[in-house]
N, C-alpha and C positions, 0 to 999 in steps of 0.2 A: 576314749581319752588318750590312750597310748599312741594311736595313729595321729592325732592332732599334735601331740608333743613332738613326734618324729618329723612331721611336716614343718613345724616351726624351727626345729634344729636344722633341717635341710635349707630352709629359707635363709637362716643365719649364715650358713656356710656359703650359699650362693652369693649373698651380698659381699661376703669377705673375698670370694674369688673374683667377683666383678671389680672389686677395688683394685686388684692387681692386674686386671686385664687391660686397663687403659694404657695408652702409649705414653701418657704424660701425667705423672702424679705429683701433687704438691707435698713436700716433706712436712712432717710434723714440726710444730714450733719448738724453739729452744726452751728447755725447762726454766721455770722461775722459782727462785728460792726466797723464802721470807727473810732469811738472814743474808740478803744481798749485800748489806753494809759490812759484813764480816768476810765476804768472799768476792770482792770486786774483780780479781783477776779472772773469775769465771766468765765475765762478759766484757772485760776491758784489759787487754794485754799491757797497756801502759801503766797499770797499777802494780805490776810486779816490782819488787825491790823498793817500794815507796818509803820504807823505813830501814834503819840499820839493824835489821833483825831477820833471822831465818823464820819464815812463817809457814806453818802447815795447817791446813783446814780440811775438814771432811764433813759431809752432810748427807742425810738420808731423809727422803720426803715421800710420804704416802698421801696421795691426793684422792679425794672422794672416798674416804674410808667407809667400809661396809658394802661397797659395790664389788661385783665380780670383775676380776682383771683390772682393778683400778690402777691408774698410773703410779709407778714406783720409780724414783730417781735417786741415783747415787752420784756424789761428787767427791773427788779427792784431788787436792792441789797443793803444791809447794812452790815457794818462790823465795828469793834472797837477792840482796844487792852484792855487787863486787866492784873492785877498782881495776881499771885497765887503762894504761897510758895516762895516768893522772886524771882520769874521768870516771864518773860514777855511772854504773850500768845496773840493770836488773835482769834476772833470768827466772823462768818458771816452767813448770810442767803440770799438766792437769789431765784427769780422766773423768769422763762423764758417761754414765750408763743410764739410759732412759727407756723404760718399758711401758708401752701403752697398748693394751689389748693384744692384738696379734703382731704388733710392730715392736721392734727393738732398735734403738738408735744408740750408737757408741761413738765417742770422739776422743782421740788422744792427741794432745796439742803440746807444742813447745813454744815458749814465749820469750821475747826479748824486748827490753826498753832502754832507751838512752835518756839519762837524766841531765838536766842543765838548770842552773840558777836563773830565775827570771822574776823581776819586780819583787824581790824580797821573799820569794817562795821557790818551789821546785816544780819544773815541768817535765813530765815523762812522755816520751814519744815511743809507742810500742807497736810491735807487729807480732802476729801469731800464725804459725803454720800447723795444720792438723790433718790427721787421717780420719776420714768418716767411714763408718761401717753401718749399713742398713740391713735389717733382716725382717722378713715376713714369714711367719710359720703357721700354716693352717692346721698343723697337728694339735694345736692348742684348743681347737673347736671340738666340743664333746658331742658326737652324733649318737652316743648311747647304743652303738651297735658295732662291735668290733669286726663283724663279718660283713658289713655294708661296703660293697665295692663301687657304689655309685660315686662317692667322693673319696679320693685317696689323699692321705696326708702328704703335704709337700712343704718345702722350705726353699725360699729364694733369698739370696744375699747379694750385696754389692758394696763396693768401696769407692772412695773418691778423695781428692785432695781439697783442702779448705784453706782460705786465707782471710785473716781479720786484722784490724788495726785500730788504734785508739790514741787519745790524748788524755793526760791526767795531771791536774795542777793542784798542788797543796800549798797552803799558807799556814800561818801559825795556828789559827783556830778554825780554819774552814778548808774545804776542798771541793773540786768540781771535775767531772770527767765526761768525755764524749767518745763513743766508739761505734764501730760497725762490724758485725759478724757476717760471714759468708759473702764477702764483698765480690767475689768472682761468680757468685750464684752457681756453684758447681752442680752438675748433673751426675747422679749415681745410677749406673746401669744395673737393673735388677733382672737377672736371668738373661734371656736373649731378646725379649721384645718389650720390656718394661723399664722405666726409669723414674727416678725421684728427683724432682727439681728443688734444690735448696733455695729458699728466699732470703734476701738480705734483711737483716734486722739492725736497727739503730737504737742506741741507748744514750740517755742523758742522766747523770747522777750527780748528787751533791749533798753536802751536809756541813755541820759545824759543831763545835764544842762550846757550851755556854757554862761559865763558871758561876757558882752561887756563893752566897756569903759563907755558908758552911763549906770549909775547905775540902771536906770529904765527898761532896756531892757535885755532880755535873749533869747537865742535860745535853743529849745528843740528838738533835733533829736530823732527819735525812729524807731524801726523796729519790725516786727512780722513775723514769719514763721510757717506754719502749714502743717503737713503731716498726712494723714489718711490711709496709707498703699498702696494706689493706685495713689493718686495725691497729689500735694503740691501747696501752694500759699504763696507768699512772699509780704509783704507790707513795704515800707520805707516812711518816711515823716519827716517834720520839721515844727515847729511853732515858730513864733516870738511873744514873750509875753511881755506886758507892765504892770508893777506893780508899783503903787505909791499911798500912803495914802489910803490903803484898796481898791483901784480901780484896776481891772484886765481886760485887753483886750488882745485878741490874734487873729492872722490870721495864716494860714498855708496851706500847700499842701502835698498830699500824692500820691504815685505811686505804683501800683502793676503790674509788668511786664506781658504783654499779657492780662491783665484784665481791668484795669481802672486807671483813674486819679481823685483825690479827692481834693476838696477845703474846708477849715475850716474857721469858724469865730465864735467868742464867747466872753464872758466877764462875770464879776460878777456884779450883780445888787441887792442891798439890802441884801447882804449875800448869794445870790443864784447864782450859776454858770449856765449859759445857753449857749449851743453850738449848732451850726447847721453845717451840712456838706452836700455836694452834690457830689455823685460819678458818674462820666461819664464813661460808658463802652467803651472801645476802639474797640469793635467788630463792626458788621455791623448795630446794632440798632441805632436809631436816638438819638440826644443829649437829647431830652426831655424825653427819656425812661430810665433815670438813677435811682439812689437811693437817696431818701431824708431821712435824719436822724436828729432827735432832741434829745439832751441830756440835762438833768437837774441834777445838783449835789449840795450837801450841806455838809459842814464840820464844826465841832466845836471842839475846842481844849479840851483835857481832861488832867487833872492833876492827874497822876497816883501815884505820890509820896508824895503829900501834901494834907492835908484836906482843904476843902473850896469849894465854888462854882466857877464854870467856868465863866469867864467874857468876855474873848477875843474870837472873832470869826474870822476865816479866811478860805480861800479856796486856795489850791495850787494844780496845775495840773503838774505832772512831764512831 
């Protein structure tokens, strides 16, 4: 039995090494968050500075809970508007750390958006430049034999420059955005003979705010579609939001055809918005092997037109 287990571990490591031996490797897909409606700059640079607020958001996602080396993704981003030469602009920064098995993907990006009034709303035109870092580490493979010299632990890394762009339009009660990530399809050289090819990804998002007779309740439908040249994914959802006297609570559901069903719950506590979601995959895996996600956000109003200190704090999730 021990011999069989050792053979299986060796096969596992061989497959991992073969993956790095190819001259052209497709990069892993960009991470998807259930709280995409609260972190739009993550995939659309034109969304930075969309409101007169300093906005900070962070999220941590564990996919396929219960499995060994399940994907774990962390996102931290901040953006704000600013005035320059009598025009409104937006700026942002974000960090993404995505671990999938033996692979680690990191992206640090700076974002800029120019804002202009159009048809009674506001159009944002955004660009994003980022530094990509890819890592493949075979030392994570457990061969259960520290003295085995057949396979030596190794680690290869590579970096590259990435460019993205987007458009984001907001009206009084609705918004829509379109964006493209990795538009230059950069290649990241891994070691001396291997490279990872980043694939272009395109996003279409939108949503609206629906007021009810009860002045404290609103409904927030939203959708997101992504296409990477070979496959696509669509997500639709809605949240019921309660707002009164600086108190915010929400519950909601989301659905991705052929993929998953998601439940949301969250609220604002002492000026901090905290949200949790659980994504249940509709495939053959069990209910407990879904995706857990925790989102934390903070916003504070900025007065871009008058001098003085900001006093009022609020959080609004579209």
